[in-house]
LOVEXSE-188381 format. One record per residue (C-alpha): residue in three letters; x, y negated, z negated. Coordinates in pm, 1 decimal. Layout:
<recs>
+------+----------+----------+----------+
! resn !        u !        v !        w !
+------+----------+----------+----------+
!  ALA !        X !        Y !        Z !
...
+------+----------+----------+----------+
</recs>
This chain:
<recs>
+------+----------+----------+----------+
! resn !        u !        v !        w !
+------+----------+----------+----------+
!  MET !   5349.3 !  -8801.7 !  -1819.8 !
!  LYS !   5624.8 !  -8551.5 !  -1742.2 !
!  LEU !   5368.2 !  -8280.1 !  -1682.6 !
!  PHE !   5179.3 !  -8501.1 !  -1437.3 !
!  VAL !   5497.3 !  -8582.8 !  -1243.5 !
!  ALA !   5598.8 !  -8215.9 !  -1233.7 !
!  ILE !   5257.4 !  -8107.8 !  -1107.2 !
!  PHE !   5253.3 !  -8390.2 !   -853.1 !
!  LEU !   5595.9 !  -8292.5 !   -717.0 !
!  LEU !   5497.1 !  -7926.8 !   -699.2 !
!  VAL !   5179.2 !  -8007.8 !   -507.6 !
!  ALA !   5369.4 !  -8244.8 !   -277.1 !
!  VAL !   5634.0 !  -7985.8 !   -189.2 !
!  ALA !   5370.8 !  -7715.5 !   -138.6 !
!  SER !   5164.5 !  -7940.8 !     86.8 !
!  ILE !   5469.5 !  -8032.4 !    294.6 !
!  ALA !   5554.6 !  -7663.8 !    335.3 !
!  GLY !   5194.0 !  -7581.0 !    421.0 !
!  PHE !   5174.4 !  -7859.4 !    677.0 !
!  GLY !   5497.8 !  -7743.5 !    838.0 !
!  PHE !   5371.1 !  -7387.5 !    858.1 !
!  VAL !   5038.4 !  -7492.1 !   1011.4 !
!  MET !   5211.1 !  -7723.9 !   1260.4 !
!  LEU !   5399.3 !  -7444.0 !   1434.3 !
!  ASP !   5257.0 !  -7231.7 !   1710.9 !
!  HIS !   5315.3 !  -6873.8 !   1602.3 !
!  GLY !   5300.5 !  -6719.8 !   1947.4 !
!  MET !   5592.3 !  -6565.9 !   2132.6 !
!  ASP !   5677.4 !  -6889.7 !   2312.6 !
!  HIS !   5729.2 !  -7096.0 !   1992.0 !
!  GLY !   5516.8 !  -7378.6 !   2132.9 !
!  ASN !   5579.9 !  -7665.9 !   1890.6 !
!  CYS !   5900.6 !  -7543.8 !   1734.5 !
!  PRO !   6095.3 !  -7836.9 !   1584.5 !
!  ALA !   6422.1 !  -7647.6 !   1635.7 !
!  ALA !   6347.4 !  -7632.4 !   2008.2 !
!  PHE !   6288.7 !  -8007.6 !   2014.6 !
!  ALA !   6615.2 !  -8071.5 !   1828.9 !
!  ALA !   6821.4 !  -7836.6 !   2046.6 !
!  GLY !   6655.4 !  -7940.6 !   2371.2 !
!  ILE !   6601.7 !  -7576.3 !   2467.7 !
!  SER !   6277.3 !  -7383.8 !   2467.1 !
!  CYS !   6276.2 !  -7091.3 !   2227.4 !
!  ALA !   6112.4 !  -6874.7 !   2492.8 !
!  LEU !   6410.2 !  -6920.5 !   2728.4 !
!  THR !   6662.5 !  -6780.7 !   2481.6 !
!  LEU !   6628.8 !  -6407.2 !   2528.0 !
!  ASN !   6920.2 !  -6325.3 !   2303.2 !
!  PRO !   6798.9 !  -6295.4 !   1940.1 !
!  ILE !   7138.2 !  -6406.1 !   1807.4 !
!  ASP !   7116.2 !  -6731.9 !   2003.8 !
!  LEU !   6758.6 !  -6780.4 !   1885.8 !
!  ALA !   6867.6 !  -6734.6 !   1523.4 !
!  GLY !   7163.4 !  -6967.6 !   1582.6 !
!  ILE !   6939.7 !  -7242.8 !   1719.2 !
!  HIS !   6705.7 !  -7216.2 !   1422.4 !
!  ALA !   6989.5 !  -7194.4 !   1167.2 !
!  GLY !   7157.9 !  -7498.9 !   1321.3 !
!  PHE !   6833.9 !  -7692.9 !   1304.6 !
!  LEU !   6780.7 !  -7590.5 !    942.7 !
!  ALA !   7134.3 !  -7700.3 !    849.4 !
!  GLN !   7092.2 !  -8034.9 !   1027.9 !
!  PHE !   6749.4 !  -8090.1 !    872.3 !
!  THR !   6861.4 !  -8015.3 !    516.1 !
!  ASN !   7167.6 !  -8239.1 !    549.6 !
!  THR !   6948.8 !  -8524.2 !    670.9 !
!  VAL !   6683.7 !  -8477.5 !    403.8 !
!  PHE !   6932.5 !  -8449.1 !    117.3 !
!  ALA !   7136.5 !  -8747.3 !    237.3 !
!  LYS !   6830.2 !  -8970.2 !    264.7 !
!  THR !   6699.2 !  -8848.2 !    -70.6 !
!  LEU !   7034.3 !  -8923.3 !   -231.9 !
!  ILE !   7040.0 !  -9273.5 !    -83.0 !
!  LEU !   6685.3 !  -9337.3 !   -202.9 !
!  ALA !   6770.1 !  -9209.9 !   -552.3 !
!  LEU !   7076.0 !  -9437.4 !   -567.6 !
!  ILE !   6866.4 !  -9738.6 !   -464.0 !
!  PHE !   6607.3 !  -9663.2 !   -733.3 !
!  PHE !   6881.9 !  -9612.7 !   -993.0 !
!  ALA !   7043.6 !  -9945.3 !   -898.8 !
!  LEU !   6712.2 ! -10130.0 !   -920.3 !
!  TYR !   6630.5 !  -9966.2 !  -1252.9 !
!  SER !   6969.0 ! -10054.8 !  -1399.5 !
!  VAL !   6934.7 ! -10418.0 !  -1287.4 !
!  PHE !   6587.9 ! -10450.9 !  -1438.4 !
!  GLU !   6693.0 ! -10270.3 !  -1755.5 !
!  LYS !   7004.5 ! -10484.2 !  -1797.5 !
!  TYR !   6837.5 ! -10821.7 !  -1762.8 !
!  ASN !   6504.7 ! -10707.6 !  -1908.4 !
!  PHE !   6337.9 ! -11027.0 !  -1777.7 !
!  GLY !   6170.7 ! -11134.3 !  -2101.9 !
!  ALA !   6025.1 ! -10797.7 !  -2193.7 !
!  TRP !   6139.4 ! -10846.6 !  -2554.0 !
!  GLN !   5882.3 ! -11124.8 !  -2589.1 !
!  PHE !   5601.8 ! -10888.7 !  -2497.1 !
!  ARG !   5731.2 ! -10622.6 !  -2734.8 !
!  PHE !   5757.0 ! -10880.1 !  -3013.0 !
!  ARG !   5398.3 ! -10992.2 !  -2954.6 !
!  LEU !   5267.7 ! -10635.5 !  -2948.6 !
!  SER !   5473.1 ! -10507.9 !  -3243.9 !
!  PRO !   5192.8 ! -10554.1 !  -3504.4 !
!  VAL !   4958.9 ! -10357.2 !  -3280.0 !
!  LEU !   5206.5 ! -10086.7 !  -3181.1 !
!  ASN !   5352.7 ! -10033.8 !  -3528.4 !
!  LYS !   5022.6 ! -10031.3 !  -3717.5 !
!  PRO !   4978.4 !  -9696.9 !  -3895.5 !
!  SER !   4664.1 !  -9497.6 !  -3840.1 !
!  LYS !   4398.5 !  -9464.9 !  -4110.0 !
!  PHE !   4499.3 !  -9105.2 !  -4180.3 !
!  GLN !   4866.3 !  -9197.9 !  -4204.5 !
!  PHE !   4787.3 !  -9484.1 !  -4444.1 !
!  ARG !   4574.7 !  -9258.6 !  -4668.7 !
!  PHE !   4835.9 !  -8981.4 !  -4666.0 !
!  GLN !   5115.7 !  -9220.4 !  -4761.2 !
!  ARG !   4907.3 !  -9364.9 !  -5044.0 !
!  TRP !   4819.0 !  -9016.0 !  -5175.6 !
!  PHE !   5176.9 !  -8893.3 !  -5138.2 !
!  SER !   5319.6 !  -9196.1 !  -5319.8 !
!  LEU !   5091.3 !  -9125.8 !  -5616.0 !
!  HIS !   5183.6 !  -8756.5 !  -5634.0 !
!  GLU !   5549.3 !  -8775.7 !  -5539.7 !
!  ASN !   5696.8 !  -8785.9 !  -5890.4 !
!  SER !   5412.4 !  -8610.0 !  -6071.1 !
!  PRO !   5500.6 !  -8303.3 !  -6275.5 !
!  ALA !   5393.0 !  -7973.8 !  -6129.1 !
!  VAL !   5086.3 !  -7830.5 !  -6296.9 !
!  LEU !   5054.9 !  -7452.4 !  -6302.0 !
+------+----------+----------+----------+
</recs>
């Protein structure tokens, strides 16, 4: 389960990065640049490379602050919901009690091994 979640998150992040890269126009005018939309200035109009880097760095800082803040809020909401459901459990013990004979039943191999081991546990060693 952990492996599936890790692979899913890796693919999700890679697809988001790929979509963002494909979305941009890579010409000299920076056609669909999200930093230009956020700053309200076209990237082509800023002839100074320091200003261009400043606009993009400012957008990146604003974007990461927004993404991390919203992710933190979402994580706190999920944690609160999980703790409420875990605390009250809403009758889950009844389901566990009903399924305990099925869940705790040893496998055929385990049963045979325990039977064999119980017979040979206190036997003297034969050389």
